[in-house]
N, C-alpha and C positions, 0 to 999 in steps of 0.2 A: 272565585267560585263561592256560591252561597249554599246554604243548607237546603236540601231537597224538601219541598213541601207539596201538598196537593195542588196549590195554586200554580207553582212553577211548572209542575208536570202537565197540568191541564193546558198551559199556554204553549207547550212544545208542538211544533208543526213537522210532519214527516217530509223527508227529502225523497222524491221519487226515484233518484239514481242510486242511493246507498243508505246504509244504516247511519243514524246519528246518535250521539251519546251526550248525556249530561251527568256530571260527576258531583257527588256531595262534597261540600266544602269542609265538613267536620269529620266524617268518617272516611278516611282514605281507602280507596278501592271500591267504594259503594257507589252505584250509579244506576241510571235508567237508560235503556236502549229503545230507540224508536225505529221500527221497521218501515220500509216504503209503503206498506199497506196501512200504516197508522197504529199497529199494535205496539203497546208500550210494555216493556218487561224489565223488572228489577234484576240487576246482575252484580257480581263482584269481580274484581280483577286483582290478581296477585301473582307473585313469583313462587314456584314450588321449590323444593329442596335442591333441584337441579339447576335452578336459576332461570327456568323457562316461564314466560308469561302465560297465564291461563285465565280464562273467563268461565264463570259458572252462573247459570240461570238460577235465580231464587224463586221467582214466581211472577205472574202477570199482574200488572197494575189494574186495579178494579176488583180482582180477586183478593189481593193483599192491599192493605193500606200502607202508606209510606212508613209509618212507625212500626208496623208488623214486619215489613221488609227490612227495616233498619236493624231490628232486634235479631232477625235471622242472619243478616249479613255480619253483624258483630260477632255472633257465635262462630260462624264459619271462618271468618278472618282470624279469630283467636285460635281456632284449631290449626290453621296454616302455620302459625308460629311454632306449634308442637310437632310439625312435620306432616300434617294431613294435606291431602290434595283433593278437595271437593269435586273438581272437574273430572279427575280421573276416576273417582269413586262413582260418580253419576254415570259416566260412560260405561264403566264396568257393569253396573246394574242393568243398563239398557242392553248391553251385549251379553249379559249373563245367561247361564243355562236355565231354560224354562223346564217346568215339570213335564210338559209334552215331550221335549227333546230328550230328557233323561229317561222317560218311560220307553221311548223308541230305542234308545241305546240299550236299555236293559233287555228288551225283547229280542233285539238283534244278537246281543252277546249270549243270552241264554239259549236261544235257538241253535247257535253255533257250538254250544257245549263248553263255552269258555268261562261260565260262572259256576262256582261250586256251591251246592246247597248244604243243608244242615247235616246230611249224612256223609259229607265230604265226597260227594259224587256230583256230576253234572245234574242240573235241575231237570226233573222228569217232564216229558211232553204233556202228561196229564195235568201236572201242577201248573205248567206254563200256560195251558189252555185256560184254566181258571183265572190266572193272573191277567192274561190278555183281555178276557171278558170284563173283569173288574176295572181294568185301566180304561177300556173304551167306554164302558157304561157309566162309571161313577167318578173316577179320578180326573180324567181329561175334561169332561164337561164342566166340572166345578172349579178346578184349580190349574187346568192345563196351561193357561197363559201366564201363570205366576212365575216369577224368577225364584229359583230354589234358594238362593242365598238370602232372599228377603222373607222367606217363610219362618214363622215362629211356631213354637209348640202349641200356642193357642189356636193358630190357623189349622193345624192338623186335627186337633180335638173338635174344632168347629166343623171341619169337613166331616168327621165321624158323626156328629150330631145331625148334620144336614142329610146325610145318607140314611141314617136311622129314621128320620122324620119323613122320608119318602120324597125328598126333593128331586131325586133322579128317577123315581119310579114312573113307569109308563104303562098304559093299558095294553092288554094283549091284542095283537092284530088278528085278522081273520086267518084261520088255519092254525097249524102247529107252531109253537114257539112265539117269539115276538114280545115276550113280557119281561120288563125290567123291574125288579122288585126292590123295595127298600126294607127297612127293619133293622133290628139290632144285629142279627146274625150276619146280614149282608154288609152292614157298616163295619163290623169287627173284622171280617175277612178282607174288605177293601183296605182298611188301615194297616192290617198285617202285611198285605202285598206292598203297599207304599213304604212302610217301614223297612221291609226287606230290601227293596230296590235302592232306597236311600243309603242303607248300610253297605251295599255292594259298591255304590258310587263313592262313598267316603273311604272305604277300604282301598279302592283302586285309584284314589287321588283326584277324582273328578270334582268333588266338593270337599270343603274343609271340615264341616260339621254337618250332622244330620239333624234337621229340625224336628224329627220324630223321636229323638232320644228322650226317654222318660214318658212317652205317651201311654195313657191308660186305656187299654182295649176294653170295650164294653163286654160284659159277661152276658151270655145268653141265658134266658130264663126257661128255655124249652126243656121239658123233661124227656128222658129217654123212654121211648115206648118199648115194651117187651110183652111177649105173650105169656099168660098165666098157664098153669098146668091144664086147667079146664079148656082154655082156648086152643092149646096145642092138641088136645084130644079131639076137640071139635074140628079143628083144621084137618087132622088126619082122616076123620070120617068123611068130610066133604071131598077131600082129594081122592079118596078111594072111590067114591060115588062118581065123581067127574071123570076119573080114569075109565070107568066102565062105560060112560056116555061118550067117550071119544076125545076127551081133552088131550092136548099135546103131551105125549109121554116124556119127551125130553125136558120140557118145561117143568113138569111135575117132579121128575127125578132131580133136577137142579134145585128145586125148592127144598126137597128132602135133604140133599147133601148140605146145603147152606145151613139148615137148621141143625143137622147132626154134627157139623164140624165147627160152625162159627166163622167159616171162611168168608171173605168178602165176595161180593157178586162177581166181579171180573176175575177173581182168583179161581172161582168155580167154572165159569163159562169158558175161559181161555185155557183151562187145564188140559195138558197133553198126556197121552197115555204113558209115555216113558217116564213121566214125573212121579207116577204112582207106584209105591213099593208096599204091597199088601203084607209081605212077610215081616216088615219092620214097622208097620203101621205109620208110614211116613209118606208125605208128598213133598218132593223137592222142587221148590219154586225158584227158577233162575233169577226172577225179579219180582218184587212186590212193592207196596208203598213204603216199606221199611228196608228195601234192598233184598238180596238173595236170602232165602230162608228155607229151613227144613221144618215142616209143620207136622205135628202128630194128629192122628185121627183114630177114633175108636173102631172096634170090629164092625159095629152096625153101619158106620159110614163107609168103611172099606168094602163091605159086601155090596152096598148100593153102587159104589164106584165101579167095582168089578162087573156087576151085572150090566151097568150102563155102557161100559167100554166094549162089551161083547156084542152090542147091538149093531155095530157098524165097523167098517175097516178104515174109517177116517182117523187121522192122527189125533183129533181132539176127543176127549171123553164125551163132551156134549157138542156134537157136530151140527152144523147148519143144515137146513132142509135141502138146500142146493148150494153148489159151489164147494170151495175148499176151506171155508172159514168155520168159525164156531157159532153156536147158537146165540142169538141176540134177542129173542122174543120173550125173555123171562118176565119183563115188566108187564106186558099185556096178559100173559098167562096168570101171573100172580094177582093182578087186578081182578081178573075174572074169579079166581078162587076166593079172594077176600070178600068180594061182593056177594058171592054165593054163601059164604060163611058168616056174613054180617059183621066182619071185622073192620073197624074204622081206624083211620090214621095209622095204617100199617104199610110199611114199605119193605122191599127185600132186605134192607139193612136192619130192620126190626128183628129179623131172624138171627142175626149176629148178636144183638143185645139179648135176645131170648136165651141163646146158648150160654152167654156169660151169666145171666140171671140164674139159670138152672145150675151152673157150676157153683155159684155163690150159695145157693140154697142147699147144696150138698156139703157145704162146709169147707170147700177148697179155698186156699189163701189167695190174696190179691196177686201175689207174684206168680202163683200157678196159673191163675186165670189169664194174666198178662202173657204168659208163655203160650197158652193154648190159642190165644187170639193173635199172636205174633207181635205183641207189644213189649216183650221182655227186653231188659237192658242189653246193650251190646255185650257180647262175649259171655253171656250167662246161658240162656236156653237156646237161642237161635244158633249158636256156633256148635254146641255140644248136645243138641237135642237127642241124637241117636244114643247117647249114654244115659239119658234121664229117664229111667224106668218109671219113676213116680209120675212124670208128666204123661206118659203113655197110659198108665193106669187111670189117671184122672180123665183123659180124653175118652177112654173106653167106657168109664162109668157114666159120664155125662151123656154120651151118645146112646148108651143102653137105656137110660131113663127116658130120654126124648123118644127113642124108638118105641118103647113100651107105651108111652102116651099116644103116639101116632097110631098105634095098633088098637087103641081103645082101652088099654090097661090103666091101672091106678098107680099113682106115684108112691114109691116105697117110703117107709118111715125112715127117720134119721138113723135109728138103731140098725135097721136092715141094711142101710147104705154103708154104715161103718163096718158091719160084719162082712159085707161083700168086699169092701176095700181091704180089710185085713187079709181075707182069703186070697185076693188077687196079689197082694204084696208077697205073701208067703210063696205063692206059685212062681212069682217072678224071681225071687231069691233062689228058690230051688232049681 
């Protein structure tokens, strides 16, 4: 056998009946295979630790030069001495779990309730809906065919950059929906979903390591919009006028309750009458974004809820116009109100931010505000909220200030607020 060179390989002729081989005379196990089609491929042949003969393709002749192939062959054959099996590794990569397959596994297991989320409970259907959308619109189109074991941290962060730059964004189709957005916020949520499902797969033994470990999620630069005291006063005036003109009363009542309580949109709309306990200033939610909770509400909010509940015999405080469900038209009503009031970049969630902002302006602590919004740490306010008189006083004072603004009044001074808080505390203790 002689040393493989470009000249010797060029002179090789294919056999139409079978593969033919030519082995290098200097590097044992290094050779070239000629297919009946005439394709020439560099290979190595070796025995693995079990004593079995294996062959592994290095690359195609013409793509690799002879010397490039020789260098690669030398490295792989040296690794064999240390116990490596290049052929088995290559086969494992080809048969390895792809990102698409892993995403499908995650959705199937999560839908069946077999994956436990951050709160040590099965992943919620609402969370899973968002995950499914991000997987279909961003993750699968960009890296769905990639083998998970071959992904690196740099690949995950590159994916995040591509989504943020709008690589998966698509124009809105005719009619409602149909828009796939890009941007930093979308990219951050997509990578959070991918990191979460990779961690589930690692924990349950489907993959050895998660390529997303250590990934840095992009921070959103979007500021939280909230209504100022003047905007709340103007909103109340507009809502009163639109109510006289025949605007949907259930929608307007839901807007008031969201602003007076800081509750989430679906917490208000799906609220059942039996959950409301006016005597204790409580609403008992069997399930929220953070699990079952008892949330406090001020007297102004409770009055609004009681009045709304008396308007129908439906099980929901805010019933649908027809059928047995709850009201769902809040976004359309709110859009009409904001347009009439001239409020820009305002959504129903802005009302929640406005409640928190009003609580902060009255000097309540971050922990108290977290309790009012249902963000309190486990075991502090959410579990013993019925014992926390201070939290009820806070909810009552914030709701009272917002109600005063909605009715056209002026915001009280800090001194007046402190005096009212002291008086309320003395009454509660007595």
